[in-house]
C-alpha positions, 0 to 999 in steps of 0.5 A: 183896440182895447190895448191902445186905449189903454196905452193912451189913458196911461198906467194907473198912478197906483202901479208906478206908486204902490207904497200907500201913503201914510196918514199925516202925507194922506192929509197934505192931499187932501188940503187940494181935495176941492179943487180934485173935481174931474172923474180922473183925478186922484185925491189920495196919492201924491200925483195928481190923477188915476192913471199917469198923464203928465202931459195933462199936467203939464199942459194943466199948468201952463194953461190956468197959471202960465207956470214952464219952469221951476222957477215959475211953479216956485215962485208961484208957490211962494205967493200963494203962502205968503197972501195969495188970493186971500188978501184981495178977498179979505179987502172985500169980506174981512175974512182972509180963507188961508183955504182957498190958497192952499188948496191951489197952493197943494193943487198947484204943488201936485201938479208941478210933481206929475210933469217933472217940475219938482221931484218927490221929495221936494213936492213933499216939502213943498207940502210940509211946508203950508200944515202950520198955517193950515192947522193955526187957522183950522180946527176941522175939514167942514171950517176948511169947506166953508172959507175954500168956499168962500175964496171961491165964490169971491174968485169965481165973481171976480172973473165976470166980465172979464175975456175967460173963455172957460167959466169956471163950474158953477158953484152948485157944483163945488158945494155939492163937492164939498157935501160929498168930502164932508159926508161920513158914509163917504168912504172914499172921500180923503177927509174920511180917511184922513181925519182933521186932528190926525194930523196933529197926531204921531204918523202911522201907515195907513 
């Protein structure tokens, strides 16, 4: 029975992708850390889960974003990189929280890689494409986290009264997750493993 459960869960992603990410690669993956709250999520590999589960990535993209093809994936990434949800937030608050769109962008790209809609090279290219805008907008993970939470709050408020059958996690849950990521004592936080200014220095192995 134990062996059956292990096979059902899939092997550890680190076994399929044993080469550790460089600091720059981890920094880029860490842009999606606010979205990666699930226990089975991986925040230190390009693959989005701690264990190989391509079907979950495929279902998530289809259910949450109606993405079932490479073309739809690329189109959604392009939209998030250009305007995303921050245009609506700006109309409501006067602030355009790029961090909210960037976190979703990286999360979608990683899941697209996870289910095979894009290859590893294309996934890294997608992540690299969002870096200049993010670095040009924020000066720390704290600033990034604050704008992520603003974008999430406006998005969540916009769901009230809709027919969404799966309400998102509460703002309190999101707040606590961000506090954990920013906690300097949290050694497992990718934001502590890859400090904000690391992306502006030469890359190195970890």
